[in-house]
N, C-alpha and C positions, 0 to 999 in steps of 0.2 A: 932814084928817090923812092920809086915804088918798092924796090927791094928793101930799103930801110924800114918802110912802113910795115912790110910783111914780117920782118924779124921783130919789130916792136910789138906788133899784135900777138905774135907767138909768145913773146916773153910775158906779156900781160896775162895771156891765158894760163901759162905755166904757173905764174905767181898766184893767180886766183885759185887754180886747182890745188896747189900746195897748201894754201891757207884753209881751203875747205876740208882737205884731208886732216890737217892738224886739229881743226875744230871738231871734226868727227871723232878723232882719237880721244880728245879731252872729254867729249860728251859721253863716250862709251866708258871711259875709266871712272867717271864720276857717277855713273848709274848705280842704282842699288844692286847688291849681289843677287843672282838668280833672277834678274829682271828679264821679262820677255819682250821688252820694247826694242825695236830694231829700226835703225835709221835707214833711209833708202840708199841703196847702193853700197852700204857698209856691212861687212860680216862681223857680228859681235864675237868677242872672245868667249871661248867655252871654258867655264871655271867649274871644275868637278868638286861637289861638296865633300867635306871630310866624312869618312865612315863613322857610323854610331859607335860609341865605346862598347867594347865587349863586357858582358856581365862577369863579375868576379866568380871564379870557380868556388863551389861549396867546400867548406872545410872537410878534411878527411874524417871519415867515421872511425872512432877508436875501436880497435878489436877487443871485444869483451874477454876478460879473463875467465878461464873455465871454473865453474862452481864445483869444487871438490866434494862439498857436502851433499850436493844434489846429483852427483854422478851415479849412474846405476852400478850396483855391485853384482857382478856375475859370478864371483867365486863363492861357492857354497861354504867354504872354510873361512870366509872373511870374518874379521872380528867385529862384534857389535860394539856400539859406543858405550862409554861408561854409564853405569846405571843412573848417576845423578843428572846426566844430560840426555839420556835416551828419551825419545818422544814417547809421551804417555800412551799413544795408540800402539806402540811397538814394545811395550813392557808388560809382562805378565806377572801377576802376584804369585807369592809362594804358596806351598801347601800348608795345611793346618796341623795335621797329625792326629794320633788316636790313642796310643797305649798308655796304660797306667803303670805296668811293670813288665819286665822281660823274663821273669822267672817267679816261681812260687816255691817257698821252702817249707819243710816240715818244722814246726815249732811247738814248744811245750808251754802251757799256761797253767797257773794254779786255778783249779775249779772246784766247786763244791759238788760232790757226787752223792746222791741219795743212796744209802746203804741200809738194807733190811737186816735186822738182828732178831733172831728167834731164841727165846729162852724156853728150854724144854720143861714140861710140867713134871710133877711128882705124884706118884700114887698116894692115896690117903689110907688111913687105917681107922675106919669108923668105930671099930670095937674099942679102940684106944683114944678116940676123940681127935684124931688127926685128919683134917679135911684133905680132899684131893685138890691139887693145884694144877689147873690146865696150862698148856703151853702159851706163852705170850710172845707177840711179835711187835717190834719197834722199828720205826724208820728214822734214821738219823742222817745228817749231812756230814760227810767227811771231806776234808781238804785233800785233794789228790792232784798230781801232775798228769794231766791228760794230754796226749799228743794230738795236736790239731794240724790238719793238712792244709796246705795252700795258703800259707802266710805270704802275701805279695811283697816282694823286695822292691820297695818304692824308691830307694836311694839311688837307683840307676838314673833317675831323672829322665829328661828328654833325650834319650840315647838314639832313637830311631832317626834315620836320615830324613824322613818325611816330616819331622816335627819342625814347623816354622822354617822351612827350607825350600829353595828353588834350585832346579838343575842349572840355572845360569849363574856364573860367578858375579857377585855384586859387592860393591862397597857399601857397608851399612853398619849401623848400631841397632840393636833390637832388645826388647824386653817382652816377656809373655807371662800370662797368669793362667793356670789350669786349676779348675775345681772339679773333683771327682766325688759325686754323691753316692753314699752307701757302698763304698768300696768294701768288699766282703771276702771272707774265707768261704768259698762256695760249697765245701764239703765238710763232713764231720758232724757229729751230734751237737757240738757246741759252736754254733755259727757266731762269729764275732764280726761286727761291722764298724766302720769308721768313715769319716769324711777326710779327704786329703786336699790340701792346698799346696800348689807348687808354683814357684816363681823361677823363671829362667832369664838370665842376662848374658849378653854376648856381643860379639862383633865379627865382621868378615871383611877381609882386605884382599883386593885383587892385585895381580902382577902379571908379567908376560903380556903386557898390552891388553889386559882385561880378559884373557882366555883362561886364567887360572886364579885360584884364591885359596885362602886358608882362614878358618873361622874357629872360634872357641865358644863353648856354652858352659855356664856355671849355674848350679841349681841350689835352691833352698826349699825345704819341705816342712810342712806342719800338718800333723795328723791329730784328730780329736775324736773321741768316742771310746769304744771298748779297747782300742789300741791307740796309744799316744806316742808320738815321737816328733821332735823338732830338731832338725840338723841340716847340715850342708850335704848335698848329694854328690854324685860322681861328676867328673869333668869330661866333656866330650870335645875332641878336636876333629874338625871336618876339613878335608882337602878336596879340591875340585880341579878338573881340567876339561875344557870344552873342546871336543874334536870338531864340532860344527857350532858356529856362533855367528849366525847370519845377521848382518845389520839391515838387510833389505826385507827379509821375511820375518825376522824375530825368532826363527826356529833354532833350537839348541839340541845337541846331542853331547852328553858329558858323562863323566865317571870320576871315581875317586875312592878314598878310604876314610872312614870315620873310626876313631879310636876312643873308647871310653875307659878312662883310667879310674881305678877304685880310690878316689880321694874322699869318699863319704865314709860313714861308720861301717865297721866290720859286721858281717853276718855271723851270728852264733848259732851253730847247729845243735840239735838235741843231745848230741854226744859231748857237747862242751867245746868242740873244735871251732875255731874261727875260720872264716872263709873270705877270701879276696880274689877277685878275678878281673882280668882285662878283656874287654870285648873288642874284637877286630871286625869291622863291617865294610867289606868291599861293596860298591854300589854302582849302578848306572842309572841315568835319568834322561828325560827328553822333554822338550816343549814343541808342540806343533800347532800352528795357527790355522784354523779351519777357514776363517775369513777375518775381516777387520773387527768383528765383535766376538766371535767364538774362538776358544782355544782349548786344548787338552794338554795335560802334562802328567808325569808319573815317575815313580822310582821302582827299582827292583834291587834287593839287597840280600846278603847272606851274613848273618850275625854269628860269629864264631868265638866262643870263649876260650881262654888260654888254659882253663881247668876242665878236664873231661868229665868231671862230676856235674858241671853246669849244662844248661840246655843250649843246643844249637838251633837257631831259628832261620826261617826263610820268609821274607816279607815282600809283598807286592802292593803298590799304592798307585791308584789312578784317580784323576780328578778332571773336571771340566768346568770352565768358567765362561760367563757371558757378561760382557761389558755393556750394560744397559744405558749408561750415561758417561759421556766423555766431554769435558769442557774444551772449547776451541783453543784456549790458552790457559795452561795450568797456573801460570804466575798471577793471573788476574782473578783466580777463584780459590776460595778457601776449600770448598768441596770440589775437587777436580775430576773425580770419577766414582762410579758405583758399579761393583762387579760381584754379583752373587756367584757362589761356587758350591759344588757338590762332589764329595770324595768317597771312595770306597777303599778300606784298608783291610788286607787279608794277611794274617800272620799264622804260620804253621810250625810246629815243633818237628825237627828232624830226628831227634832222639829224646829219651825220657818223656815219651808222650803219655798223657793222662796224669791226673793228680793222684800220685801213689804215696801213701804215708811211709813206705819202706825206703824211699829214696830221699836223698838230701834235697834235691831240687827236681822240679817237674814243671810241666806246662800243659794246658789243655791241647788236645790234638790240633785244634785250629780255632782262631777267633776272627770274626768279621765285624768291623765297626763302620758305621755310616756316619760321616761328618758333613755338616752343611754350615755355611757361613756367608758373610758379606765382607768384601774388602772396600773400605772407604778411603779414597785418595784425598790426601791433605796437601794442597799445593802441588809443587813439582817433585817433592822429595819424601813426603810422609805417607804412610799407609797404616791405617788402623783397621784391624780385623776382629770381628766378633763371630762366634760360632757355637754350635752344639754338636755333641757326638753321642751316639747311642749304640751299644753292642747288640747285634742281632742274633748271635749264636751263644749257646751256653756250654759250660757254666759261665755266666756273665761276670766279668771282673769288676764291674760297677754298674749302677743303674743309669746315670746320666753324667755327662761331662760338659761343663761350660768353660769357654776359653775367651781370652782377649789377648791380642798381640799388637805391638807397635813396632814398626820398622821405619828407620830414617836413613835414606840413602845419601851418600856424600860423594 
């Protein structure tokens, strides 16, 4: 019987132990997550918390496209942008010009020449009552044709390459006005003076990507004073090609040919012969920027006539400009830039030197003209130029030249 009580007591103990264990499991399972409470004799379950979410990766940075317009140009032969879109700080204005005429011709004009006439006296005969008549002298004006030297041939117009021209090929329309005060025949006893008005109209168009261009100039002249003449002048065609046309520095080295066709009135020589000639003018030019404000430019040319009776000329033209004002954005300003300029123009005769009345055509040995002016930038495309020119060597072909030029780039 004692053995039965022993097994019964053992069963009771096992039953109570199982109940306590089940109660402990239920208590642990119903405890809050991450609780630190621990029942005695019971090992709590270890529950690992979930890892924090990873932050989203940043979006990929787009690769910028290369800025072609801002890329540095290392090729000195690179083409400059078209003139209508070139930055104003990288565009240099044209030269102004200087000459009145490219030759001087002998001409005849009717003039009144004082002539002294002496009537000899006659002896008298007092015994017969005939008085003595002394000789008498009279001065009368007779109409004669006197040869006058150095009539300037003004119908050639703006034939020099430096007249309202830039070494850079440019897309543009232009118009210019030149007034020459007291244009004269500097030699001869009968000096005839007149004032000359000259208007020039033309255009220039680029091709070959802006490295070459062709332009045309048309002239109209009006003269008043002792010599009067109103007519169309000769037509000049200008071709250009830029060997260096740098978009980075704005420097230019170019050359070309200017051809002046005798579309104006014929020249009548004292012999009665008429004269027409074509002028061929090979030239070279440059633009060099000293810094962002200062620049220099120039031309060198040889003017060759197709008639050997005409004068062959050599010309050198140099100018310097200083951009004293430049608007930050030309499209927002009516006056976008102000650029004073000073030019020196030297022209020398290679044949028929000196004003000689025995030759059909002649030219002073050399003429040096100083020209000054101001370029006024109008927006992004316009340029108005005003200036004055004075010859510094004699015989002076005129006393003073005033000019105005308007260029519109497209």
